[in-house]
BAGU-340774 format. One record per residue (C-alpha): residue number from 1; residue in one letter; chain; x, y, z. Coordinates in steps of 0.1 Angstrom, whole numbers, padded with zeros to 4 digits. Layout:
BEGIN
ATOM;resi;resn;chain;xx;yy;zz
ATOM;NUM;a;A;X;Y;Z
...
***
This chain:
BEGIN
ATOM;resi;resn;chain;xx;yy;zz
ATOM;1;m;A;0774;0435;0852
ATOM;2;r;A;0740;0449;0864
ATOM;3;t;A;0746;0484;0877
ATOM;4;v;A;0727;0513;0893
ATOM;5;f;A;0743;0548;0888
ATOM;6;l;A;0740;0577;0913
ATOM;7;g;A;0752;0611;0901
ATOM;8;t;A;0742;0647;0896
ATOM;9;s;A;0768;0670;0880
ATOM;10;e;A;0780;0676;0844
ATOM;11;f;A;0811;0655;0852
ATOM;12;a;A;0788;0627;0864
ATOM;13;a;A;0767;0630;0832
ATOM;14;a;A;0798;0625;0811
ATOM;15;i;A;0807;0594;0831
ATOM;16;l;A;0771;0581;0826
ATOM;17;r;A;0773;0585;0788
ATOM;18;t;A;0804;0563;0787
ATOM;19;l;A;0789;0538;0811
ATOM;20;a;A;0757;0535;0790
ATOM;21;r;A;0778;0525;0760
ATOM;22;s;A;0795;0497;0779
ATOM;23;p;A;0784;0462;0789
ATOM;24;h;A;0776;0478;0823
ATOM;25;r;A;0747;0500;0811
ATOM;26;p;A;0728;0511;0842
ATOM;27;e;A;0694;0495;0850
ATOM;28;l;A;0685;0526;0870
ATOM;29;v;A;0699;0561;0873
ATOM;30;v;A;0693;0580;0906
ATOM;31;t;A;0699;0618;0908
ATOM;32;r;A;0688;0648;0928
ATOM;33;p;A;0654;0665;0925
ATOM;34;d;A;0649;0694;0901
ATOM;35;r;A;0659;0727;0917
ATOM;36;p;A;0652;0764;0910
ATOM;37;r;A;0680;0780;0890
ATOM;38;g;A;0689;0812;0873
ATOM;39;r;A;0674;0846;0877
ATOM;40;g;A;0639;0834;0871
ATOM;41;r;A;0644;0806;0896
ATOM;42;k;A;0626;0782;0873
ATOM;43;l;A;0629;0745;0881
ATOM;44;a;A;0657;0728;0862
ATOM;45;a;A;0667;0692;0860
ATOM;46;p;A;0702;0681;0870
ATOM;47;p;A;0726;0673;0841
ATOM;48;v;A;0724;0636;0850
ATOM;49;a;A;0686;0636;0848
ATOM;50;l;A;0688;0652;0813
ATOM;51;t;A;0714;0627;0802
ATOM;52;a;A;0694;0597;0815
ATOM;53;r;A;0663;0608;0797
ATOM;54;e;A;0683;0613;0765
ATOM;55;l;A;0697;0578;0767
ATOM;56;g;A;0664;0562;0775
ATOM;57;l;A;0675;0550;0810
ATOM;58;e;A;0651;0545;0839
ATOM;59;l;A;0653;0575;0862
ATOM;60;d;A;0645;0582;0899
ATOM;61;q;A;0648;0616;0916
ATOM;62;p;A;0641;0609;0953
ATOM;63;v;A;0642;0636;0979
ATOM;64;a;A;0663;0614;1001
ATOM;65;v;A;0682;0584;0986
ATOM;66;n;A;0686;0567;1020
ATOM;67;d;A;0648;0566;1026
ATOM;68;e;A;0629;0533;1021
ATOM;69;p;A;0612;0542;0988
ATOM;70;a;A;0645;0551;0971
ATOM;71;r;A;0662;0520;0985
ATOM;72;a;A;0633;0499;0972
ATOM;73;r;A;0637;0513;0937
ATOM;74;i;A;0674;0504;0938
ATOM;75;a;A;0667;0469;0951
ATOM;76;a;A;0642;0463;0923
ATOM;77;a;A;0670;0469;0898
ATOM;78;a;A;0689;0440;0914
ATOM;79;p;A;0724;0456;0909
ATOM;80;e;A;0756;0437;0913
ATOM;81;a;A;0773;0471;0917
ATOM;82;v;A;0761;0506;0926
ATOM;83;l;A;0782;0534;0910
ATOM;84;v;A;0784;0569;0925
ATOM;85;c;A;0799;0600;0909
ATOM;86;a;A;0794;0636;0922
ATOM;87;f;A;0760;0627;0936
ATOM;88;g;A;0760;0655;0962
ATOM;89;a;A;0744;0637;0991
ATOM;90;l;A;0757;0613;1017
ATOM;91;i;A;0750;0577;1012
ATOM;92;k;A;0743;0560;1046
ATOM;93;e;A;0735;0526;1060
ATOM;94;p;A;0719;0503;1051
ATOM;95;l;A;0728;0512;1015
ATOM;96;l;A;0765;0512;1022
ATOM;97;s;A;0764;0476;1034
ATOM;98;d;A;0738;0463;1010
ATOM;99;y;A;0758;0467;0978
ATOM;100;w;A;0793;0468;0963
ATOM;101;i;A;0795;0505;0958
ATOM;102;l;A;0822;0522;0938
ATOM;103;n;A;0828;0560;0937
ATOM;104;v;A;0844;0578;0908
ATOM;105;h;A;0863;0608;0922
ATOM;106;p;A;0881;0634;0900
ATOM;107;s;A;0914;0636;0919
ATOM;108;l;A;0943;0615;0929
ATOM;109;l;A;0932;0605;0963
ATOM;110;p;A;0940;0612;0991
ATOM;111;r;A;0947;0647;0976
ATOM;112;w;A;0915;0667;0972
ATOM;113;r;A;0889;0648;0990
ATOM;114;g;A;0856;0666;0990
ATOM;115;a;A;0832;0687;0969
ATOM;116;a;A;0853;0707;0945
ATOM;117;p;A;0884;0686;0936
ATOM;118;i;A;0888;0699;0900
ATOM;119;e;A;0885;0735;0909
ATOM;120;r;A;0908;0733;0939
ATOM;121;a;A;0935;0715;0919
ATOM;122;i;A;0936;0743;0894
ATOM;123;m;A;0934;0770;0921
ATOM;124;a;A;0964;0755;0939
ATOM;125;g;A;0985;0754;0907
ATOM;126;d;A;0988;0716;0907
ATOM;127;s;A;1005;0702;0876
ATOM;128;t;A;0987;0669;0878
ATOM;129;t;A;0953;0655;0889
ATOM;130;g;A;0934;0624;0878
ATOM;131;v;A;0906;0600;0885
ATOM;132;s;A;0904;0576;0914
ATOM;133;i;A;0880;0547;0917
ATOM;134;i;A;0873;0539;0954
ATOM;135;r;A;0851;0516;0974
ATOM;136;l;A;0826;0539;0990
ATOM;137;t;A;0827;0540;1028
ATOM;138;a;A;0811;0563;1055
ATOM;139;g;A;0841;0587;1054
ATOM;140;l;A;0846;0616;1031
ATOM;141;d;A;0862;0601;1000
ATOM;142;s;A;0884;0580;1023
ATOM;143;g;A;0876;0545;1010
ATOM;144;p;A;0902;0521;0997
ATOM;145;v;A;0915;0530;0962
ATOM;146;c;A;0908;0503;0936
ATOM;147;a;A;0925;0522;0907
ATOM;148;h;A;0937;0556;0897
ATOM;149;e;A;0949;0574;0866
ATOM;150;s;A;0969;0606;0863
ATOM;151;v;A;0960;0635;0840
ATOM;152;p;A;0982;0666;0834
ATOM;153;i;A;0967;0700;0841
ATOM;154;e;A;0976;0723;0812
ATOM;155;p;A;0984;0760;0817
ATOM;156;d;A;0952;0771;0800
ATOM;157;d;A;0929;0744;0815
ATOM;158;t;A;0895;0755;0829
ATOM;159;s;A;0874;0733;0851
ATOM;160;g;A;0854;0725;0820
ATOM;161;s;A;0883;0715;0798
ATOM;162;l;A;0900;0695;0825
ATOM;163;a;A;0868;0676;0835
ATOM;164;a;A;0863;0666;0799
ATOM;165;r;A;0896;0648;0799
ATOM;166;l;A;0889;0628;0831
ATOM;167;e;A;0875;0598;0814
ATOM;168;a;A;0852;0569;0826
ATOM;169;r;A;0874;0542;0810
ATOM;170;l;A;0890;0534;0844
ATOM;171;l;A;0856;0527;0859
ATOM;172;i;A;0848;0503;0830
ATOM;173;d;A;0881;0485;0836
ATOM;174;v;A;0874;0480;0873
ATOM;175;l;A;0839;0467;0866
ATOM;176;s;A;0852;0443;0840
ATOM;177;e;A;0881;0431;0861
ATOM;178;p;A;0876;0437;0898
ATOM;179;r;A;0908;0442;0917
ATOM;180;e;A;0922;0446;0952
ATOM;181;c;A;0916;0480;0967
ATOM;182;v;A;0943;0497;0988
ATOM;183;e;A;0937;0518;1019
ATOM;184;q;A;0945;0555;1016
ATOM;185;d;A;0972;0572;1037
ATOM;186;d;A;0951;0596;1057
ATOM;187;s;A;0982;0616;1067
ATOM;188;l;A;0985;0628;1031
ATOM;189;a;A;0949;0639;1027
ATOM;190;t;A;0939;0674;1016
ATOM;191;y;A;0904;0687;1013
ATOM;192;a;A;0885;0704;0984
ATOM;193;d;A;0860;0725;1003
ATOM;194;k;A;0828;0735;0986
ATOM;195;l;A;0832;0768;0967
ATOM;196;t;A;0817;0798;0984
ATOM;197;r;A;0799;0828;0970
ATOM;198;e;A;0827;0850;0983
ATOM;199;e;A;0854;0832;0963
ATOM;200;r;A;0837;0843;0931
ATOM;201;e;A;0848;0879;0937
ATOM;202;l;A;0884;0884;0926
ATOM;203;d;A;0904;0895;0957
ATOM;204;p;A;0928;0923;0947
ATOM;205;g;A;0950;0914;0977
ATOM;206;r;A;0961;0883;0959
ATOM;207;s;A;0987;0880;0931
ATOM;208;a;A;0977;0881;0894
ATOM;209;a;A;0989;0845;0889
ATOM;210;e;A;0966;0833;0917
ATOM;211;l;A;0936;0851;0904
ATOM;212;e;A;0942;0839;0869
ATOM;213;r;A;0940;0803;0883
ATOM;214;v;A;0908;0813;0901
ATOM;215;v;A;0891;0825;0869
ATOM;216;r;A;0901;0793;0851
ATOM;217;a;A;0889;0771;0880
ATOM;218;l;A;0855;0788;0880
ATOM;219;a;A;0850;0786;0842
ATOM;220;p;A;0827;0780;0826
ATOM;221;h;A;0802;0766;0852
ATOM;222;i;A;0804;0791;0881
ATOM;223;g;A;0822;0822;0869
ATOM;224;a;A;0842;0849;0887
ATOM;225;h;A;0835;0886;0889
ATOM;226;v;A;0848;0921;0899
ATOM;227;k;A;0827;0949;0914
ATOM;228;l;A;0822;0980;0894
ATOM;229;e;A;0820;1016;0908
ATOM;230;d;A;0782;1015;0908
ATOM;231;g;A;0782;0983;0929
ATOM;232;s;A;0772;0960;0900
ATOM;233;l;A;0791;0929;0892
ATOM;234;l;A;0811;0924;0860
ATOM;235;g;A;0815;0887;0851
ATOM;236;v;A;0850;0877;0843
ATOM;237;r;A;0853;0846;0821
ATOM;238;e;A;0889;0847;0808
ATOM;239;v;A;0919;0867;0818
ATOM;240;r;A;0957;0870;0812
ATOM;241;v;A;0984;0881;0835
ATOM;242;y;A;0994;0916;0824
ATOM;243;a;A;1032;0922;0820
ATOM;244;g;A;1031;0960;0824
ATOM;245;a;A;1020;0984;0851
ATOM;246;g;A;0984;0984;0859
ATOM;247;p;A;0959;1002;0882
ATOM;248;p;A;0962;1000;0920
ATOM;249;p;A;0949;0968;0936
ATOM;250;g;A;0912;0966;0931
ATOM;251;g;A;0912;0993;0905
ATOM;252;l;A;0899;0990;0869
ATOM;253;s;A;0915;1007;0840
ATOM;254;f;A;0897;1012;0807
ATOM;255;a;A;0925;1031;0789
ATOM;256;g;A;0941;1002;0770
ATOM;257;p;A;0930;0977;0744
ATOM;258;l;A;0916;0955;0772
ATOM;259;p;A;0902;0964;0806
ATOM;260;l;A;0928;0959;0834
ATOM;261;f;A;0921;0948;0870
ATOM;262;g;A;0947;0958;0896
ATOM;263;c;A;0961;0930;0918
ATOM;264;a;A;0986;0928;0947
ATOM;265;d;A;1016;0924;0923
ATOM;266;g;A;1004;0937;0890
ATOM;267;a;A;0973;0934;0869
ATOM;268;l;A;0950;0911;0849
ATOM;269;e;A;0938;0917;0814
ATOM;270;l;A;0901;0910;0812
ATOM;271;v;A;0900;0890;0779
ATOM;272;s;A;0863;0880;0781
ATOM;273;v;A;0836;0895;0804
ATOM;274;q;A;0799;0894;0810
ATOM;275;p;A;0783;0928;0819
ATOM;276;p;A;0753;0927;0842
ATOM;277;g;A;0722;0914;0824
ATOM;278;r;A;0740;0909;0791
ATOM;279;r;A;0757;0881;0771
ATOM;280;p;A;0794;0873;0773
ATOM;281;m;A;0816;0894;0751
ATOM;282;t;A;0853;0902;0745
ATOM;283;g;A;0871;0927;0766
ATOM;284;e;A;0875;0948;0734
ATOM;285;d;A;0838;0949;0728
ATOM;286;y;A;0831;0958;0764
ATOM;287;l;A;0855;0987;0762
ATOM;288;r;A;0840;0999;0729
ATOM;289;g;A;0806;1001;0746
ATOM;290;y;A;0820;1017;0777
ATOM;291;r;A;0837;1045;0758
ATOM;292;q;A;0805;1052;0738
***
C-alpha cells in the first residue's frame, strides 16, 4: 500500500523504522521544522527527520502541514493511506477528508488521550498500557479504534524503555488487512496533558512512591530535578524509595552512601544525578565530589 507518514518524536521514529521495512514503506515523510534546542539553542532536526534521511526516504518539513504547499506534496505521493504518529500539530480539513488517515497512539484508548500518554500512564501507576490504531478525526484522539494491543508496565520501566516495547507491528497488520473500526466510549476517556516545566521539579509534598514514578516517567528524554541550596538545579535521573528515616520534606541529606531527598512520607535515594553543567553520574560519585 502506498503511504505517507507524519510524525516527529522518538516514538514516531521507531514506528517509521518498522514501517520502512514493511511492504508499506512511505513514499513521503512529513515532520516538523528544525527547532532550537539545548543550551546553545542551535537548530536541531526532529528524530523523524533524522530517521527519514538515514533510511533514504523523501522528506518534507513544512511550517504548516494544512497549508496548500504541504498538501500538494502529500498529493504528489498519491497515498492510499496517510499514517500519523506523535506529529505534534493538528491535522485539519481538507486533509482529514482527502485520505484514509490512521493514527498510532501509545495508550489503550480512550484512556490517556492527548500529548503525553506514556508519561502519564507511568505517573498514574497504571499496570498496563498499549498501542491503539485509530481512524483520525477532528477530535483529540477520539476517532474509532481499528485495533489495540496491551503491554504491561514493569515496576522499573522508564518512558524510554516502555516506548521501546510499543511496537509498530499492529499498524502493519491493519494496513495489510483493513478491519472495522469501533467508536470509543467517551465516558471512559482520560487525558494525558502536556508535561509542564513545573512538573520537572520534584514536589516534596508528594509521597516517595509518587515521585519515584515521576522520575521514571521523565526519563531519559525530559528529566526531573531538585533545587539545591544555592538555587541551582540538580538533575535526577534515577531514584529508589528509601526504607529508613530521611531528611524533612524538601531537604537533602549527604550523610549516607547516596544523597537522600525528603518527601511527604519518607525519602528517595538519588541513584543517578546530573549536576549543573556536568555529565550524569552516580549518586556515590556526586557525594564523593560534594565531600571534597
